[in-house]
C-alpha positions in Angstrom: -3.0 -18.5 1.0 -4.6 -15.9 -1.3 -7.9 -14.2 -0.9 -9.5 -11.8 -3.4 -12.0 -9.2 -2.2 -13.7 -6.3 -3.8 -11.0 -4.2 -2.2 -8.0 -6.1 -3.5 -6.1 -9.3 -3.0 -4.4 -10.5 0.2 -1.8 -13.2 0.1 0.1 -14.8 3.0 3.4 -16.6 2.9 4.2 -17.8 6.5 4.2 -14.7 8.6 4.4 -12.3 5.5 1.3 -10.7 3.9 1.0 -9.2 0.5 -1.5 -6.7 -0.6 -2.4 -6.1 -4.3 -4.9 -3.5 -5.6 -6.1 -2.8 -9.1 -8.3 0.3 -9.7 -9.2 2.8 -12.4 -9.2 6.4 -11.4 -10.1 9.6 -13.2 -6.8 11.2 -12.5 -3.3 11.1 -13.9 -0.9 8.1 -13.0 1.4 10.7 -11.3 -1.3 12.0 -9.1 -2.6 8.5 -8.1 1.1 7.4 -7.4 1.7 10.5 -5.1 -1.6 9.6 -3.3 -0.3 6.2 -2.2 3.5 7.3 -1.7 3.0 10.5 0.1 2.2 9.8 3.8 0.1 12.9 4.3 -2.1 12.1 1.2 -2.3 8.4 2.1 -3.6 9.2 5.6 -6.5 11.2 4.0 -8.1 8.0 2.5 -6.5 5.0 4.3 -4.6 5.4 7.5 -1.8 7.4 9.2 1.5 6.1 8.1 5.1 6.7 9.2 8.2 5.5 7.4 9.6 5.0 4.0 6.9 4.2 1.5 9.2 3.0 -1.3 11.0 -0.2 -2.4 13.0 -1.5 0.5 11.5 0.8 2.9 9.9 0.1 6.2 6.6 1.6 7.3 4.2 1.7 10.2 0.4 2.2 10.3 -1.9 2.0 13.2 0.1 -0.2 15.5 1.2 -2.4 12.5 4.4 -2.3 10.5 5.9 -3.9 7.4 8.4 -3.7 4.6 8.0 -2.7 1.0 9.2 -5.5 -1.2 7.6 -4.6 -4.5 6.3 -1.2 -5.5 5.3 -0.3 -9.1 3.1 2.4 -10.5 
């Protein structure tokens, strides 16, 4: 199952979910990358996160958890 929305694309394979986002920001790629890989910055605009926000890492957000299988700036 794949569903595209104005906010991104959600895919599901069995019990696994994938999220894809494509946006244009008026900032540097480094600044945007830090905003989605630094837990404190990510919490400012999305949700509080704990864990390892990098390839192979495990994370937890608002009573949900997951694994990072693909992560590219």
